C-alpha positions, 0 to 999 in steps of 0.5 A: 533497498533505499527506503523512506519512512515519510509521512502518510498524511495528505501531502499537497502540491501546488494546484493551479486554479485552472481546470488543467490542474490534475488531482490524484487522491487515495492510497497512503502506501502510494502517497509519497511515491505519487508526490515524488512523481508529481514534483519531478513531472512538474519540473519536467513539464513547466505549466503542469499542475498536480495535486496529490493527497492521501487518505487511503485507497477507499477514500480515493476510489470514493472520490473517483466515484463522486467525481472529486478526483481525476485519478485514484491511487489504490493499493488493491483492486477495485471491488465489483460494487465500486466498478458498478458505481463508476460504470453506472454513474459515468457510463464508462468502466473504471480502468486500473493501470498498474504503475509499480510493484510492492510486497505487503511486509509484516514488521516486528520489533528488531529484538524479536527472535522470530524470523519467519511465519506462514500465512496461516500463522499470520492469519491466526495472529490477526484473527486473535487465535494466537496471542503469545509469541511463545506459540510461534517460537518466540519469547513468552510475551503477549502479541501487540497487534497493529493494523490499518483503518478499513479505508486502507487498501492494505487493510483490505488486501490483508483481510482478503489474502491473509485472513480470508473470507468471513474472518475479521481482525481481532478486536484488540488490533490497534487501528492506526492512520497510515503505514508510517504510524504502524511502523513507528508503533512497532519500532517502539513495541518489543512485542508488536507486529504490524503490516504495510508497504515494503518501502516503509520498513525502517527501524523494524524487522521484516518477517520472512513469509512462507505460503504454507508450512514447510515452504521456504520463507521469503522477504519482499525483495525486488527479485522476489516481488517481481517474480511473484516468489514473495506470496504477498506481492501486489500491483500499485494502481492508478484508477481512472473513469474510462481509459486515461485521457488528457492530463491524467494520461500524460502524467500516468504515461510519464510515471511509466517512463524510465525516469518515472520508474527510477523514482519508484525504486528511490522511494523503495517500491519496485518498477514494473519491469 
């Protein structure tokens, strides 16, 4: 799988001063993918203007609620409260459109001998209940935790799907602004562990993840993610106020074409079909 480390910071593309310019904001997991889509789309559709920025899924969804972006990129589903805000303010539902597939990967240093962990073990690590790699079959060394900021959709996904209701991240987890920063930190930390989208796993080792003790561990490969065999598979979403229309619909429809979905694989995520 071809991958890009890339920058998780905001990535800007030219935006015409006219009202026809489309704004797309949100998920840092999706920002490189959305930028590549926008570049190819503007080349294929002369006169189209698309601006792409990151900041995290929560930032994009807040901008959608506030009316400061046309499309929110999100690596997690909207919360009920967010849906109610859109419905209450605009009189239309927030519509989530899947545009790609991803597997939330857990990264460790390439020298770490651990190969596989269960979701329960990952929960114990990030809740702070397991603090040393020797408890997991590794060397006698304290675990260095790397996490994302709470505006991140990936942070919210891991909190919901790994930690579970009522469990918080350990206080010593280092919060970093973007998946690229997490990967960079883990690549330099022999005892580190971090998480993020599969496309960013460069210079680190991905752990096999098992749904429960005794189950086979799986890597977030294309086949495993598309089949749902990888237990932390998810949709990457574009969210609009009401059904996609106008410039947003045109851009999103193009992202779902054969050409648009080919870019998904080039970046390192997986096409819907």
